[in-house]
N, C-alpha and C positions, 0 to 999 in steps of 0.2 A: 504494499500500499503507501502510496504517495499524496501527500499534501501540497498544493501549490498556492502560495500565498502571494496576489497581486497587491502591492503597498508604494504604487510609486507616486500618489499624488503629494500635493505639495499639504493639504489638512489647513486650507485658508481658512476654513471656516472658525478653526481652532485658536487662530492668531490670537493674543501674542504667545501662545504656548507653544507652539510649532515652527517659530521662527531660529530657534538651536537647535530642537529634536525634533525629530517624525513623529507624525502624529498614534503611530501604532505603539512607538517607544513609552508613550505618558503611562505612566503606573497606576494600574485597578488592584488596590488592597496590595498592595507593595510588588507586584510586578507587570512588566508590561503587558500592553493590552495585546500585541499577537503572541508571546508567550502564556498568556493566559488562552487564546484561542486556540494556538497548536497544542496545548497541555489536554482541551477539554474537545479536541477530535480525538485526540491521538485515544485518549479512555474510552470513547464509543465504536471506534472502528473494529473493535474484536480481535484483530490482527496486527502485528508487528507493524512499524511504518519506517521503510528503509531511508525515507530521502524529503526532505523538507525542501523544498524551493521558493526563495522569496525572490519576486519581483520589483525590483527597488530603484531610484533615477540615481545617477551616476552622484550626484551631488551629494548624496547623503554620508559618504566617506568612509573611510577605512575603519574606524572604531564602531561605528553603528553594524558595517557588514561583520565585524568581530562578534559584535555581541550577537546577531541574529543567527550566526553558525552554532553559538554558544545555546541557543535556546532550542535547534535542532536537536543536538548533541545531548541533551539534558533529556529527551523521551526516546533515544536510543537513534538516532536517524541521522544520514549525512545532509550538512546543510550545503544549498547550494544557491548561490548569487547570479541573477541575471539582472540585465537593466530595460528598462523600457525608456528611452530616450523624448518621443513623444507620446503627448497623454491624447490617444487616440478611440479611445471607449475599452470597454471591457475584454472585447473580445483578441483584438489587438495584446493587450497586456497581457493576457494570459498563455497567447504564441509566442510573446519573446520567452516563455519558460521551453519551447517544442522539445528541446533536447530531452525534458524532463516529461513529458507527455506519454506515456507507454503505461499499461497494466490497467488496473484499477486504482482509481485516484480520487481525492476530493478537492477540489477547487473552494477555498476561503476567501473571504476581501475582509482584509484588516482591520475595519472599523466598526466591527459585528463580534459583538459575543452572546452567548445564551446558555439556558439551561436546560438540562435535558437528561431523560430516564431512560434511556433505550440502547441498543446495542444494532450496527450499522447492520441492514440486510445485503449484504455481497452479491445476493443472488441474482435482485434486478439489475436490470442495464442501466438506471438511472435514477437518483433519487433528487428531486428538487425541495428544499426546506422552505416553507411558506408559516406564515402567520397572519391573522385577520388583522384588517387595521381600520380606524374610523376615516382615514382619507388616502386613499391608494395611487392618487395623481401622483405623486413624486417617486414612487416606485416600481418595478419590474413586476406582473402581475401573472395569475395563471387561473384560466377556467379549468373544470373538472365535466367528467361523465358521470352517469349514473353508476359506471363501475370505481369510480375514485380515481381515474387516470386524468393525465393531466390533457387537454386537447387543445388548447390555444395560449402561446405565450404574447403578451403584451407588453412592450416597454413606454411607462410613463402615460397611462392614457388620461386623457383630460376629459373625457366622458367615460359614465362608469361601466366598467366590464365584469368588473371580481373586487372582491377585498382581501385577495387573498395574496399578500404579498411576498414576495420571494426576498429571502431575508439574507441571502450572500453566501449560502453555503452548499455545495452542490455532490454529489456522488458520481462518478462513471466507472463502469463496468470496464470498459474500454477506450483506453486513453487515446491511444493510435486515431480510433474513427474519429474523436473529438477534435485533435491536430488537424485531420485531412479537413473538417467541417470549416472549421475557424481559417484555413489557409484557403478555401473557396471562398470568402465571405471576399478576403483580402483580394483574391486573383480578379474577382469579378468586381468591384467597386461596390462591397453592397454593404449602406450605410442607413443608419436609421437616425434621423433627429442628427445628422452630421456625424457619425461615429461607428465605428464597428462595434455592434450590440452582441453578448455573448445569448442574447435572446432569441435573434435573426439563425445563429447554428442550433440552436434548441427547436426551433421549430423545423426547420429543414431535416434534422434526425429524427423528428418526430412523423414528419412527412414520409419520410423514408420508413416506419413500420417502427421506431424504436419506442418501448414505453416507459414514459416516464410516470413516475408516483410520486406524491407529493410526502414530505415529511413532516412532521409534525415537533416543535419544542416546545418545554414548558412555557419557557418565557424567552423573550427576543430582547436584547440588552444591547442599545446603539451610544454608538461612541463618537458622533460627526461632530456632535458640537459643545460648549464648554457644560452647559444645563445637563445635557445628556448626558454627558461624561460622571458627572458628579452623582447625577443618579444612579449610574451603571456602578459607580464605587461602591456605592449603598447599598444597594440591591446585592452585589456581589460579597461584603462583607457581610451581610445576615446568611448566607449561603455556607460560606467559612465558617461564621460561626454556631451554625445547624449543625456543620459538620465536625465539631471539636475541636477545630484547629490550632493551635497555638498562635496565637497573633501579635504578642509583644516579646518582642526580641529579646534575650536575657544581659545583652549588652547597655540597654537602654535606662537609664537614670531617671526614675519619679521621685521626686521628693516634693511633700505637702500639696499635693493632685488629686486628682479625681479624675479616674477612667470611666466611662458611662459605656458600655460595651453595645454594641460591637465599633472596635477600634482594631484598627494594626499600627505599631508602632516597629520602627525600624533599629537598625543596627546602632549605635552609641547616640540615639536621640537624647535629648536632655528636655523634659518638663519639670518645669517650677513653680508653686504657689497659681496652678492654673488645674480649668476642667476641660477635658476634651471627651468630646462624644456626645450621642453616638454617633456613628456613620463617619467617622474621620480616619483618613490615611495619613500616618505622617513617614515622612521618608527617613533614608541614614542620616546620618548627622545633624536632626532639627534641631532648634533651641526655642523652646518655648515658653516664656515668662509673663507671669501675671496677666494672661489671657484665656479667653472662653472660647473655644471652639465648637461647633458641629456642621456634620454634614460637605466636608472640607476635603480636598486632598491637597495636600503640601508637601513637594517634594524636596529632594535629597539637597540637605545644607541650607534649610534658608531659616531665615530667625523669625520669629514674631513674639512682639514683645509688649501689652499695656494694649491690648485691643479685644473688640468681639468680634467672631468671622463665623460665616454662614454662608452656606450655600457657595462655596468660593473655592479658587483651584490656587496656587499660589504654586510658582515653578521654582526652578532648582538655584539655587544661593540668592534667591531672593531676602529682600528683608521687609517685613510689615510691623513698624515701629511706631507706637503712638507714646501718649507722655497720660501718667496719673492725673486724677483733676484734683486741684484744692478749692471745694464749694462752700459759700454759705447762701443755703436755701431756704428760704421763707416759708410757715406754715403753707400748707394749701398749694403751693405753688408747684410748677409743672417745668419741668425740664429735659428736654429732647434732643440727644444727643447724636 
């Protein structure tokens, strides 16, 4: 089994957090989004993962590439780095990893996480994971027949055709067949909304007799923007807490402070005179003093002092420092700060 991870996008909706770090390396409960994704897929595959191919931009740099290879190795697989030099669509992105498109494989776009309680059925030709959504217009969607098989793929429909959105995770029994269909789109310049779309290849494969079935996850977690990522961090912390995983590093120093679970606290973090949680991830080497944090992600080596923080993301080595208030407030007055 192979895992193909297209992640060459610039993550503009996550600025300023993606100015120095690619979006898939932003941490969720202490691990990069893409690492959580690869680990979760490996758990449901039901067989060993031989290779993880990461499709990235060349500007990501050697440090990022080394981190991605290490992520692959952490699930017992070989890490492969390939480049997408132009943003020409999902089909083009996957085809950039054409040397890895063979045998059974999972394609997973690196801006989504999921909760699932199943093992992948590798006996079917293809599985497309979907989830019902209120507004399907921003997504690719599928239509089903009475047998529960997929009859149509529609990319970002502006008029309602289905509320079953494709979440960005696909299983293909035959990677070579997928490669040929993707190449066909490029050779014949078949585009949808100006780009080469995976949904067009899926439609062609279906028309040739390939039976695709929908896969259902328990929960779909998006990491497309700041608010969605903070919410995903919240839900992921809850999952880990339910599983009883250790979320506070032994090297962390907690002094005269309260941690309200679930929280994650990284290596060598220092928390003093503060209340942290619920739903807060604190990265390695972070220093928090005289503060109150909830529903937040604080990345490595950041400093937080004398502030109240909620629904927030604080970047690596960032500093958020307030000042204690010296107040004289009379009876029945109100002060909002």
